[in-house]
C-alpha positions, -999 to +999 in steps of 0.1 A: +334-080+587+356-076+617+393-068+610+416-102+622+440-097+653+472-089+644+497-111+657+527-101+662+549-133+650+530-122+618+536-089+615+577-095+625+576-117+592+560-099+570+585-068+579+611-097+578+599-108+536+598-072+525+626-060+539+647-088+523+626-085+489+605-115+488+575-110+470+540-129+482+546-142+449+577-160+453+564-171+487+536-186+471+554-199+442+579-209+475+550-228+490+530-243+465+498-217+471+479-194+454+488-156+466+458-149+476+465-180+504+497-159+511+480-127+514+451-138+538+479-159+562+504-125+563+473-103+567+469-131+597+429-139+584+444-176+573+469-199+590+494-216+572+525-240+585+533-245+539+535-205+541+557-200+573+580-230+563+583-214+531+593-177+545+618-195+567+637-218+535+631-182+518+645-160+546+674-181+551+684-183+513+683-148+516+702-138+549+724-107+536+697-095+512+682-104+479+697-090+457+734-089+482+752-126+488+780-125+508+811-105+493+785-096+463+787-061+455+755-042+449+742-031+413+747+011+422+782-003+434+790-019+396+770+009+378+793+035+400+826+019+391+823+020+355+812+051+356+840+064+374+861+044+349 
């Protein structure tokens, strides 16, 4: 079996999802498809408008990071503050 050619758009999408901590399972749930299908799409073996649109929605929701919405403190910052008290 031949390896799929890496599509630059898919590679960029994969990097952005990873950087924001969005898992393939979360993306699959948002798109209403199986995690295996998401894996195939992100590996370039398959195409899916549902997966791409769901990824765009999730990325928009996680603009500032998955656990750090605008102005929120990270868990690490909170624990460091508690330890200093």
